[in-house]
PDB file of N, CA, C and O in Angstrom:
ATOM      1  N   MET A   1       2.332  18.791  -6.072  1.00  0.00           N
ATOM      2  CA  MET A   1       2.795  19.621  -4.920  1.00  0.00           C
ATOM      3  C   MET A   1       2.973  18.791  -3.711  1.00  0.00           C
ATOM      4  O   MET A   1       2.031  18.135  -3.266  1.00  0.00           O
ATOM      5  N   ALA A   2       4.316  18.791  -3.079  1.00  0.00           N
ATOM      6  CA  ALA A   2       4.628  18.216  -1.983  1.00  0.00           C
ATOM      7  C   ALA A   2       4.182  18.791  -0.717  1.00  0.00           C
ATOM      8  O   ALA A   2       4.519  19.955  -0.502  1.00  0.00           O
ATOM      9  N   TYR A   3       3.447  18.146   0.206  1.00  0.00           N
ATOM     10  CA  TYR A   3       3.118  18.751   1.454  1.00  0.00           C
ATOM     11  C   TYR A   3       4.153  18.607   2.508  1.00  0.00           C
ATOM     12  O   TYR A   3       4.909  17.636   2.551  1.00  0.00           O
ATOM     13  N   SER A   4       4.179  19.601   3.371  1.00  0.00           N
ATOM     14  CA  SER A   4       5.207  19.531   4.549  1.00  0.00           C
ATOM     15  C   SER A   4       4.765  18.627   5.583  1.00  0.00           C
ATOM     16  O   SER A   4       3.633  18.143   5.557  1.00  0.00           O
ATOM     17  N   ASN A   5       5.553  18.390   6.437  1.00  0.00           N
ATOM     18  CA  ASN A   5       4.993  17.527   7.720  1.00  0.00           C
ATOM     19  C   ASN A   5       3.830  18.168   8.457  1.00  0.00           C
ATOM     20  O   ASN A   5       2.901  17.481   8.882  1.00  0.00           O
ATOM     21  N   GLU A   6       3.881  19.441   8.602  1.00  0.00           N
ATOM     22  CA  GLU A   6       2.904  20.354   9.224  1.00  0.00           C
ATOM     23  C   GLU A   6       1.665  20.158   8.578  1.00  0.00           C
ATOM     24  O   GLU A   6       0.611  19.957   9.180  1.00  0.00           O
ATOM     25  N   GLU A   7       1.807  20.223   7.207  1.00  0.00           N
ATOM     26  CA  GLU A   7       0.489  20.216   6.471  1.00  0.00           C
ATOM     27  C   GLU A   7      -0.119  18.875   6.347  1.00  0.00           C
ATOM     28  O   GLU A   7      -1.344  18.773   6.280  1.00  0.00           O
ATOM     29  N   VAL A   8       0.667  17.817   6.311  1.00  0.00           N
ATOM     30  CA  VAL A   8       0.180  16.344   6.525  1.00  0.00           C
ATOM     31  C   VAL A   8      -0.341  16.194   7.749  1.00  0.00           C
ATOM     32  O   VAL A   8      -1.375  15.528   7.804  1.00  0.00           O
ATOM     33  N   LEU A   9       0.151  16.691   8.884  1.00  0.00           N
ATOM     34  CA  LEU A   9      -0.282  16.544  10.195  1.00  0.00           C
ATOM     35  C   LEU A   9      -1.786  17.257  10.256  1.00  0.00           C
ATOM     36  O   LEU A   9      -2.785  16.661  10.660  1.00  0.00           O
ATOM     37  N   ALA A  10      -1.778  18.500   9.834  1.00  0.00           N
ATOM     38  CA  ALA A  10      -3.075  19.061   9.910  1.00  0.00           C
ATOM     39  C   ALA A  10      -4.216  18.478   9.027  1.00  0.00           C
ATOM     40  O   ALA A  10      -5.375  18.424   9.436  1.00  0.00           O
ATOM     41  N   GLY A  11      -3.804  18.012   7.699  1.00  0.00           N
ATOM     42  CA  GLY A  11      -4.640  17.259   6.983  1.00  0.00           C
ATOM     43  C   GLY A  11      -5.171  16.035   7.581  1.00  0.00           C
ATOM     44  O   GLY A  11      -6.366  15.769   7.452  1.00  0.00           O
ATOM     45  N   LEU A  12      -4.356  15.250   8.240  1.00  0.00           N
ATOM     46  CA  LEU A  12      -4.590  13.902   9.027  1.00  0.00           C
ATOM     47  C   LEU A  12      -5.495  14.319  10.123  1.00  0.00           C
ATOM     48  O   LEU A  12      -6.515  13.642  10.251  1.00  0.00           O
ATOM     49  N   ALA A  13      -5.309  15.321  10.947  1.00  0.00           N
ATOM     50  CA  ALA A  13      -5.968  15.618  11.976  1.00  0.00           C
ATOM     51  C   ALA A  13      -7.619  15.937  11.524  1.00  0.00           C
ATOM     52  O   ALA A  13      -8.624  15.593  12.147  1.00  0.00           O
ATOM     53  N   GLU A  14      -7.555  16.606  10.404  1.00  0.00           N
ATOM     54  CA  GLU A  14      -8.951  16.891   9.758  1.00  0.00           C
ATOM     55  C   GLU A  14      -9.742  15.715   9.408  1.00  0.00           C
ATOM     56  O   GLU A  14     -10.949  15.636   9.637  1.00  0.00           O
ATOM     57  N   LEU A  15      -8.977  14.714   8.795  1.00  0.00           N
ATOM     58  CA  LEU A  15      -9.564  13.419   8.516  1.00  0.00           C
ATOM     59  C   LEU A  15     -10.029  12.748   9.527  1.00  0.00           C
ATOM     60  O   LEU A  15     -11.163  12.269   9.528  1.00  0.00           O
ATOM     61  N   VAL A  16      -9.068  12.624  10.653  1.00  0.00           N
ATOM     62  CA  VAL A  16      -9.552  11.896  11.926  1.00  0.00           C
ATOM     63  C   VAL A  16     -10.847  12.637  12.475  1.00  0.00           C
ATOM     64  O   VAL A  16     -11.881  12.080  12.846  1.00  0.00           O
ATOM     65  N   ASN A  17     -10.621  13.836  12.456  1.00  0.00           N
ATOM     66  CA  ASN A  17     -11.991  14.515  13.064  1.00  0.00           C
ATOM     67  C   ASN A  17     -13.104  14.144  12.447  1.00  0.00           C
ATOM     68  O   ASN A  17     -14.055  13.794  13.145  1.00  0.00           O
ATOM     69  N   ASP A  18     -13.225  14.145  10.901  1.00  0.00           N
ATOM     70  CA  ASP A  18     -14.137  13.973   9.992  1.00  0.00           C
ATOM     71  C   ASP A  18     -14.827  12.508  10.348  1.00  0.00           C
ATOM     72  O   ASP A  18     -16.040  12.364  10.497  1.00  0.00           O
ATOM     73  N   GLU A  19     -13.926  11.530  10.452  1.00  0.00           N
ATOM     74  CA  GLU A  19     -14.290  10.194  10.762  1.00  0.00           C
ATOM     75  C   GLU A  19     -14.709   9.897  11.965  1.00  0.00           C
ATOM     76  O   GLU A  19     -15.638   9.101  12.099  1.00  0.00           O
ATOM     77  N   THR A  20     -14.097  10.486  13.047  1.00  0.00           N
ATOM     78  CA  THR A  20     -14.339   9.877  14.372  1.00  0.00           C
ATOM     79  C   THR A  20     -14.903  10.956  15.417  1.00  0.00           C
ATOM     80  O   THR A  20     -15.406  10.576  16.475  1.00  0.00           O
ATOM     81  N   GLY A  21     -14.801  12.348  15.077  1.00  0.00           N
ATOM     82  CA  GLY A  21     -15.222  13.470  15.894  1.00  0.00           C
ATOM     83  C   GLY A  21     -14.154  13.868  16.843  1.00  0.00           C
ATOM     84  O   GLY A  21     -14.346  14.769  17.658  1.00  0.00           O
ATOM     85  N   ILE A  22     -13.087  13.252  16.765  1.00  0.00           N
ATOM     86  CA  ILE A  22     -12.004  13.705  17.725  1.00  0.00           C
ATOM     87  C   ILE A  22     -11.359  15.011  17.329  1.00  0.00           C
ATOM     88  O   ILE A  22     -10.923  15.199  16.193  1.00  0.00           O
ATOM     89  N   ALA A  23     -11.313  15.827  18.206  1.00  0.00           N
ATOM     90  CA  ALA A  23     -10.752  17.164  18.038  1.00  0.00           C
ATOM     91  C   ALA A  23      -9.645  17.281  17.436  1.00  0.00           C
ATOM     92  O   ALA A  23      -8.702  16.720  17.993  1.00  0.00           O
ATOM     93  N   ALA A  24      -9.370  17.972  16.215  1.00  0.00           N
ATOM     94  CA  ALA A  24      -8.040  18.106  15.455  1.00  0.00           C
ATOM     95  C   ALA A  24      -6.943  18.328  16.401  1.00  0.00           C
ATOM     96  O   ALA A  24      -5.920  17.647  16.348  1.00  0.00           O
ATOM     97  N   ASP A  25      -7.132  19.319  17.320  1.00  0.00           N
ATOM     98  CA  ASP A  25      -5.962  19.670  18.184  1.00  0.00           C
ATOM     99  C   ASP A  25      -5.438  18.587  19.150  1.00  0.00           C
ATOM    100  O   ASP A  25      -4.389  18.733  19.778  1.00  0.00           O
ATOM    101  N   VAL A  26      -6.212  17.505  19.235  1.00  0.00           N
ATOM    102  CA  VAL A  26      -5.842  16.327  19.957  1.00  0.00           C
ATOM    103  C   VAL A  26      -4.744  15.352  19.211  1.00  0.00           C
ATOM    104  O   VAL A  26      -3.876  14.687  19.777  1.00  0.00           O
ATOM    105  N   VAL A  27      -4.982  15.427  17.906  1.00  0.00           N
ATOM    106  CA  VAL A  27      -4.222  14.669  16.765  1.00  0.00           C
ATOM    107  C   VAL A  27      -2.703  15.121  16.774  1.00  0.00           C
ATOM    108  O   VAL A  27      -2.345  16.031  16.027  1.00  0.00           O
ATOM    109  N   ALA A  28      -1.876  14.531  17.558  1.00  0.00           N
ATOM    110  CA  ALA A  28      -0.430  14.960  17.583  1.00  0.00           C
ATOM    111  C   ALA A  28       0.566  13.823  17.142  1.00  0.00           C
ATOM    112  O   ALA A  28       0.263  12.657  17.391  1.00  0.00           O
ATOM    113  N   LEU A  29       1.538  14.067  16.610  1.00  0.00           N
ATOM    114  CA  LEU A  29       2.444  13.114  16.136  1.00  0.00           C
ATOM    115  C   LEU A  29       2.728  11.822  17.050  1.00  0.00           C
ATOM    116  O   LEU A  29       2.930  10.733  16.512  1.00  0.00           O
ATOM    117  N   ASP A  30       2.737  11.970  18.416  1.00  0.00           N
ATOM    118  CA  ASP A  30       3.135  11.077  19.266  1.00  0.00           C
ATOM    119  C   ASP A  30       1.946  10.185  19.535  1.00  0.00           C
ATOM    120  O   ASP A  30       2.136   9.105  20.095  1.00  0.00           O
ATOM    121  N   LYS A  31       0.699  10.572  19.163  1.00  0.00           N
ATOM    122  CA  LYS A  31      -0.549   9.781  19.476  1.00  0.00           C
ATOM    123  C   LYS A  31      -0.562   8.381  18.810  1.00  0.00           C
ATOM    124  O   LYS A  31      -0.058   8.257  17.694  1.00  0.00           O
ATOM    125  N   SER A  32      -1.071   7.411  19.393  1.00  0.00           N
ATOM    126  CA  SER A  32      -1.158   6.119  18.878  1.00  0.00           C
ATOM    127  C   SER A  32      -2.661   6.177  18.198  1.00  0.00           C
ATOM    128  O   SER A  32      -3.607   6.703  18.784  1.00  0.00           O
ATOM    129  N   PHE A  33      -2.746   5.707  17.180  1.00  0.00           N
ATOM    130  CA  PHE A  33      -4.238   5.634  16.610  1.00  0.00           C
ATOM    131  C   PHE A  33      -5.119   4.767  17.427  1.00  0.00           C
ATOM    132  O   PHE A  33      -6.264   5.133  17.690  1.00  0.00           O
ATOM    133  N   THR A  34      -4.612   3.559  17.869  1.00  0.00           N
ATOM    134  CA  THR A  34      -5.554   2.686  18.584  1.00  0.00           C
ATOM    135  C   THR A  34      -5.500   3.096  20.038  1.00  0.00           C
ATOM    136  O   THR A  34      -6.572   3.242  20.625  1.00  0.00           O
ATOM    137  N   ASP A  35      -4.347   3.297  20.686  1.00  0.00           N
ATOM    138  CA  ASP A  35      -4.347   3.346  22.200  1.00  0.00           C
ATOM    139  C   ASP A  35      -4.854   4.821  22.712  1.00  0.00           C
ATOM    140  O   ASP A  35      -5.604   4.965  23.676  1.00  0.00           O
ATOM    141  N   ASP A  36      -4.366   5.815  21.975  1.00  0.00           N
ATOM    142  CA  ASP A  36      -4.572   7.047  22.528  1.00  0.00           C
ATOM    143  C   ASP A  36      -5.867   7.804  21.785  1.00  0.00           C
ATOM    144  O   ASP A  36      -6.528   8.700  22.311  1.00  0.00           O
ATOM    145  N   LEU A  37      -6.079   7.271  20.499  1.00  0.00           N
ATOM    146  CA  LEU A  37      -7.254   7.948  19.987  1.00  0.00           C
ATOM    147  C   LEU A  37      -8.438   7.132  19.765  1.00  0.00           C
ATOM    148  O   LEU A  37      -9.488   7.639  19.370  1.00  0.00           O
ATOM    149  N   ASP A  38      -8.303   5.792  20.021  1.00  0.00           N
ATOM    150  CA  ASP A  38      -9.150   4.808  20.026  1.00  0.00           C
ATOM    151  C   ASP A  38      -9.776   4.622  18.683  1.00  0.00           C
ATOM    152  O   ASP A  38     -10.995   4.491  18.569  1.00  0.00           O
ATOM    153  N   ILE A  39      -9.104   4.612  17.846  1.00  0.00           N
ATOM    154  CA  ILE A  39      -9.527   4.412  16.286  1.00  0.00           C
ATOM    155  C   ILE A  39      -9.600   2.799  15.918  1.00  0.00           C
ATOM    156  O   ILE A  39      -8.576   2.115  15.937  1.00  0.00           O
ATOM    157  N   ASP A  40     -10.789   2.295  15.608  1.00  0.00           N
ATOM    158  CA  ASP A  40     -10.665   0.820  15.211  1.00  0.00           C
ATOM    159  C   ASP A  40     -10.390   0.865  13.863  1.00  0.00           C
ATOM    160  O   ASP A  40     -10.307   1.873  13.160  1.00  0.00           O
ATOM    161  N   SER A  41     -10.222  -0.559  13.470  1.00  0.00           N
ATOM    162  CA  SER A  41      -9.617  -0.919  12.029  1.00  0.00           C
ATOM    163  C   SER A  41     -10.349  -0.396  10.786  1.00  0.00           C
ATOM    164  O   SER A  41      -9.797  -0.103   9.725  1.00  0.00           O
ATOM    165  N   ILE A  42     -11.809  -0.304  11.081  1.00  0.00           N
ATOM    166  CA  ILE A  42     -12.617   0.249   9.838  1.00  0.00           C
ATOM    167  C   ILE A  42     -12.466   1.805   9.891  1.00  0.00           C
ATOM    168  O   ILE A  42     -12.291   2.403   8.829  1.00  0.00           O
ATOM    169  N   SER A  43     -12.514   2.377  10.872  1.00  0.00           N
ATOM    170  CA  SER A  43     -12.179   3.818  10.786  1.00  0.00           C
ATOM    171  C   SER A  43     -10.848   4.236  10.197  1.00  0.00           C
ATOM    172  O   SER A  43     -10.625   5.231   9.509  1.00  0.00           O
ATOM    173  N   MET A  44      -9.949   3.234  10.618  1.00  0.00           N
ATOM    174  CA  MET A  44      -8.543   3.512  10.249  1.00  0.00           C
ATOM    175  C   MET A  44      -8.460   3.402   8.632  1.00  0.00           C
ATOM    176  O   MET A  44      -7.865   4.236   7.949  1.00  0.00           O
ATOM    177  N   MET A  45      -9.052   2.401   8.167  1.00  0.00           N
ATOM    178  CA  MET A  45      -9.231   2.189   6.716  1.00  0.00           C
ATOM    179  C   MET A  45      -9.798   3.271   5.979  1.00  0.00           C
ATOM    180  O   MET A  45      -9.381   3.496   4.843  1.00  0.00           O
ATOM    181  N   THR A  46     -10.777   4.027   6.533  1.00  0.00           N
ATOM    182  CA  THR A  46     -11.603   4.868   5.856  1.00  0.00           C
ATOM    183  C   THR A  46     -10.583   6.135   5.935  1.00  0.00           C
ATOM    184  O   THR A  46     -10.505   6.867   4.948  1.00  0.00           O
ATOM    185  N   ILE A  47      -9.778   6.414   7.123  1.00  0.00           N
ATOM    186  CA  ILE A  47      -8.818   7.459   7.202  1.00  0.00           C
ATOM    187  C   ILE A  47      -7.878   7.320   6.010  1.00  0.00           C
ATOM    188  O   ILE A  47      -7.669   8.252   5.232  1.00  0.00           O
ATOM    189  N   VAL A  48      -7.240   5.944   5.886  1.00  0.00           N
ATOM    190  CA  VAL A  48      -6.229   5.668   4.956  1.00  0.00           C
ATOM    191  C   VAL A  48      -6.682   5.999   3.615  1.00  0.00           C
ATOM    192  O   VAL A  48      -5.942   6.664   2.890  1.00  0.00           O
ATOM    193  N   VAL A  49      -7.858   5.593   3.194  1.00  0.00           N
ATOM    194  CA  VAL A  49      -8.382   5.803   1.910  1.00  0.00           C
ATOM    195  C   VAL A  49      -8.461   7.466   1.622  1.00  0.00           C
ATOM    196  O   VAL A  49      -8.028   8.050   0.628  1.00  0.00           O
ATOM    197  N   ASN A  50      -9.086   8.002   2.693  1.00  0.00           N
ATOM    198  CA  ASN A  50      -9.296   9.576   2.589  1.00  0.00           C
ATOM    199  C   ASN A  50      -7.883  10.243   2.217  1.00  0.00           C
ATOM    200  O   ASN A  50      -7.690  11.027   1.287  1.00  0.00           O
ATOM    201  N   ALA A  51      -6.810   9.704   3.261  1.00  0.00           N
ATOM    202  CA  ALA A  51      -5.435  10.299   3.103  1.00  0.00           C
ATOM    203  C   ALA A  51      -5.002  10.010   1.785  1.00  0.00           C
ATOM    204  O   ALA A  51      -4.419  10.942   1.231  1.00  0.00           O
ATOM    205  N   GLU A  52      -5.138   8.930   1.119  1.00  0.00           N
ATOM    206  CA  GLU A  52      -4.627   8.662   0.029  1.00  0.00           C
ATOM    207  C   GLU A  52      -5.205   9.647  -1.232  1.00  0.00           C
ATOM    208  O   GLU A  52      -4.498  10.026  -2.165  1.00  0.00           O
ATOM    209  N   GLU A  53      -6.500   9.944  -1.074  1.00  0.00           N
ATOM    210  CA  GLU A  53      -7.064  10.976  -1.976  1.00  0.00           C
ATOM    211  C   GLU A  53      -6.470  12.290  -1.690  1.00  0.00           C
ATOM    212  O   GLU A  53      -5.994  12.970  -2.598  1.00  0.00           O
ATOM    213  N   LYS A  54      -6.480  12.687  -0.422  1.00  0.00           N
ATOM    214  CA  LYS A  54      -6.042  14.104  -0.076  1.00  0.00           C
ATOM    215  C   LYS A  54      -4.838  14.379  -0.550  1.00  0.00           C
ATOM    216  O   LYS A  54      -4.667  15.394  -1.226  1.00  0.00           O
ATOM    217  N   PHE A  55      -3.752  13.460  -0.248  1.00  0.00           N
ATOM    218  CA  PHE A  55      -2.450  13.723  -0.425  1.00  0.00           C
ATOM    219  C   PHE A  55      -1.825  13.068  -1.788  1.00  0.00           C
ATOM    220  O   PHE A  55      -0.635  13.135  -2.098  1.00  0.00           O
ATOM    221  N   ASP A  56      -2.737  12.494  -2.456  1.00  0.00           N
ATOM    222  CA  ASP A  56      -2.397  11.699  -3.775  1.00  0.00           C
ATOM    223  C   ASP A  56      -1.170  10.715  -3.539  1.00  0.00           C
ATOM    224  O   ASP A  56      -0.145  10.844  -4.208  1.00  0.00           O
ATOM    225  N   VAL A  57      -1.289   9.814  -2.653  1.00  0.00           N
ATOM    226  CA  VAL A  57      -0.378   8.827  -2.398  1.00  0.00           C
ATOM    227  C   VAL A  57      -1.029   7.551  -2.294  1.00  0.00           C
ATOM    228  O   VAL A  57      -2.232   7.474  -2.048  1.00  0.00           O
ATOM    229  N   LYS A  58      -0.191   6.399  -2.493  1.00  0.00           N
ATOM    230  CA  LYS A  58      -0.722   5.200  -2.220  1.00  0.00           C
ATOM    231  C   LYS A  58      -0.177   4.654  -1.119  1.00  0.00           C
ATOM    232  O   LYS A  58       1.048   4.704  -1.001  1.00  0.00           O
ATOM    233  N   ILE A  59      -0.993   4.018  -0.087  1.00  0.00           N
ATOM    234  CA  ILE A  59      -0.730   3.429   1.045  1.00  0.00           C
ATOM    235  C   ILE A  59      -1.057   1.992   0.990  1.00  0.00           C
ATOM    236  O   ILE A  59      -2.251   1.721   1.120  1.00  0.00           O
ATOM    237  N   PRO A  60      -0.259   1.055   0.827  1.00  0.00           N
ATOM    238  CA  PRO A  60      -0.438  -0.303   0.679  1.00  0.00           C
ATOM    239  C   PRO A  60      -0.948  -0.817   1.789  1.00  0.00           C
ATOM    240  O   PRO A  60      -0.492  -0.440   2.869  1.00  0.00           O
ATOM    241  N   ASP A  61      -1.957  -1.745   1.741  1.00  0.00           N
ATOM    242  CA  ASP A  61      -2.563  -2.399   2.963  1.00  0.00           C
ATOM    243  C   ASP A  61      -1.619  -2.912   3.791  1.00  0.00           C
ATOM    244  O   ASP A  61      -1.768  -2.745   5.002  1.00  0.00           O
ATOM    245  N   GLU A  62      -0.535  -3.594   3.318  1.00  0.00           N
ATOM    246  CA  GLU A  62       0.301  -4.307   4.259  1.00  0.00           C
ATOM    247  C   GLU A  62       1.233  -3.136   5.018  1.00  0.00           C
ATOM    248  O   GLU A  62       1.889  -3.457   6.009  1.00  0.00           O
ATOM    249  N   GLU A  63       1.253  -2.039   4.609  1.00  0.00           N
ATOM    250  CA  GLU A  63       1.812  -0.859   5.196  1.00  0.00           C
ATOM    251  C   GLU A  63       1.075  -0.286   6.237  1.00  0.00           C
ATOM    252  O   GLU A  63       1.686   0.305   7.127  1.00  0.00           O
ATOM    253  N   VAL A  64      -0.197  -0.373   6.265  1.00  0.00           N
ATOM    254  CA  VAL A  64      -1.203   0.146   7.329  1.00  0.00           C
ATOM    255  C   VAL A  64      -0.863  -0.286   8.666  1.00  0.00           C
ATOM    256  O   VAL A  64      -0.860   0.584   9.537  1.00  0.00           O
ATOM    257  N   LYS A  65      -0.591  -1.409   8.966  1.00  0.00           N
ATOM    258  CA  LYS A  65      -0.418  -2.197  10.143  1.00  0.00           C
ATOM    259  C   LYS A  65       0.845  -1.580  10.750  1.00  0.00           C
ATOM    260  O   LYS A  65       1.008  -1.665  11.968  1.00  0.00           O
ATOM    261  N   ASN A  66       1.724  -0.980  10.002  1.00  0.00           N
ATOM    262  CA  ASN A  66       3.016  -0.388  10.412  1.00  0.00           C
ATOM    263  C   ASN A  66       2.663   0.943  10.970  1.00  0.00           C
ATOM    264  O   ASN A  66       3.385   1.346  11.882  1.00  0.00           O
ATOM    265  N   LEU A  67       1.670   1.701  10.577  1.00  0.00           N
ATOM    266  CA  LEU A  67       1.175   3.035  10.848  1.00  0.00           C
ATOM    267  C   LEU A  67       0.614   3.088  12.331  1.00  0.00           C
ATOM    268  O   LEU A  67      -0.592   3.237  12.523  1.00  0.00           O
ATOM    269  N   LYS A  68       1.504   2.965  13.359  1.00  0.00           N
ATOM    270  CA  LYS A  68       1.070   2.941  14.747  1.00  0.00           C
ATOM    271  C   LYS A  68       0.510   4.238  15.229  1.00  0.00           C
ATOM    272  O   LYS A  68      -0.589   4.333  15.776  1.00  0.00           O
ATOM    273  N   THR A  69       1.291   5.193  15.005  1.00  0.00           N
ATOM    274  CA  THR A  69       1.089   6.461  15.555  1.00  0.00           C
ATOM    275  C   THR A  69       1.003   7.451  14.364  1.00  0.00           C
ATOM    276  O   THR A  69       1.542   7.219  13.281  1.00  0.00           O
ATOM    277  N   VAL A  70       0.240   8.646  14.655  1.00  0.00           N
ATOM    278  CA  VAL A  70       0.147   9.809  13.772  1.00  0.00           C
ATOM    279  C   VAL A  70       1.333  10.016  13.212  1.00  0.00           C
ATOM    280  O   VAL A  70       1.344   9.996  11.981  1.00  0.00           O
ATOM    281  N   GLY A  71       2.425  10.226  13.815  1.00  0.00           N
ATOM    282  CA  GLY A  71       3.872  10.500  13.350  1.00  0.00           C
ATOM    283  C   GLY A  71       4.321   9.546  12.270  1.00  0.00           C
ATOM    284  O   GLY A  71       5.048   9.939  11.357  1.00  0.00           O
ATOM    285  N   ASP A  72       3.867   8.203  12.366  1.00  0.00           N
ATOM    286  CA  ASP A  72       4.301   7.160  11.426  1.00  0.00           C
ATOM    287  C   ASP A  72       3.583   7.471  10.074  1.00  0.00           C
ATOM    288  O   ASP A  72       4.152   7.339   8.990  1.00  0.00           O
ATOM    289  N   ALA A  73       2.325   7.885  10.210  1.00  0.00           N
ATOM    290  CA  ALA A  73       1.539   8.090   9.118  1.00  0.00           C
ATOM    291  C   ALA A  73       2.070   9.386   8.457  1.00  0.00           C
ATOM    292  O   ALA A  73       2.173   9.439   7.231  1.00  0.00           O
ATOM    293  N   VAL A  74       2.398  10.402   9.222  1.00  0.00           N
ATOM    294  CA  VAL A  74       2.793  11.738   8.585  1.00  0.00           C
ATOM    295  C   VAL A  74       4.356  11.388   7.785  1.00  0.00           C
ATOM    296  O   VAL A  74       4.625  11.911   6.703  1.00  0.00           O
ATOM    297  N   ASP A  75       5.196  10.550   8.406  1.00  0.00           N
ATOM    298  CA  ASP A  75       6.327  10.261   7.845  1.00  0.00           C
ATOM    299  C   ASP A  75       6.224   9.430   6.608  1.00  0.00           C
ATOM    300  O   ASP A  75       6.947   9.609   5.627  1.00  0.00           O
ATOM    301  N   PHE A  76       5.296   8.514   6.694  1.00  0.00           N
ATOM    302  CA  PHE A  76       4.902   7.536   5.400  1.00  0.00           C
ATOM    303  C   PHE A  76       4.414   8.440   4.316  1.00  0.00           C
ATOM    304  O   PHE A  76       4.839   8.299   3.169  1.00  0.00           O
ATOM    305  N   ILE A  77       3.518   9.387   4.632  1.00  0.00           N
ATOM    306  CA  ILE A  77       2.849  10.123   3.437  1.00  0.00           C
ATOM    307  C   ILE A  77       3.809  11.182   2.956  1.00  0.00           C
ATOM    308  O   ILE A  77       3.765  11.450   1.755  1.00  0.00           O
ATOM    309  N   VAL A  78       4.752  11.881   3.793  1.00  0.00           N
ATOM    310  CA  VAL A  78       5.806  12.583   3.306  1.00  0.00           C
ATOM    311  C   VAL A  78       6.703  11.956   2.276  1.00  0.00           C
ATOM    312  O   VAL A  78       6.969  12.454   1.182  1.00  0.00           O
ATOM    313  N   LYS A  79       7.160  10.760   2.764  1.00  0.00           N
ATOM    314  CA  LYS A  79       8.093  10.118   1.874  1.00  0.00           C
ATOM    315  C   LYS A  79       7.370   9.544   0.619  1.00  0.00           C
ATOM    316  O   LYS A  79       7.933   9.531  -0.476  1.00  0.00           O
ATOM    317  N   ALA A  80       6.172   9.094   0.797  1.00  0.00           N
ATOM    318  CA  ALA A  80       5.470   8.578  -0.592  1.00  0.00           C
ATOM    319  C   ALA A  80       5.180   9.855  -1.594  1.00  0.00           C
ATOM    320  O   ALA A  80       4.953   9.670  -2.789  1.00  0.00           O
ATOM    321  N   GLN A  81       5.205  10.983  -1.084  1.00  0.00           N
ATOM    322  CA  GLN A  81       4.980  11.957  -2.218  1.00  0.00           C
ATOM    323  C   GLN A  81       6.225  12.012  -3.028  1.00  0.00           C
ATOM    324  O   GLN A  81       6.100  12.529  -4.138  1.00  0.00           O
ATOM    325  N   ALA A  82       7.480  11.551  -2.666  1.00  0.00           N
ATOM    326  CA  ALA A  82       8.636  11.838  -3.413  1.00  0.00           C
ATOM    327  C   ALA A  82       8.642  10.961  -4.730  1.00  0.00           C
ATOM    328  O   ALA A  82       9.571  11.057  -5.531  1.00  0.00           O
TER     329      ALA A  82
END
């Protein structure tokens, strides 16, 4: 089953909240993982692994550095489902 952008955003917000304690409603498409949400590389890798499981996609390690904002991650996951 393919997830919509809204479902992926909600799921990512939940994963970010689980990993960092950041409120899910703060996690928005325009937020930078590092600058706005203050997520370090270790937490980011945990979020990536959990997102791969949750959305049944593969996010290659070399792609992770390109996922600067929540929107980048949502777009990548939505495209990776196809």
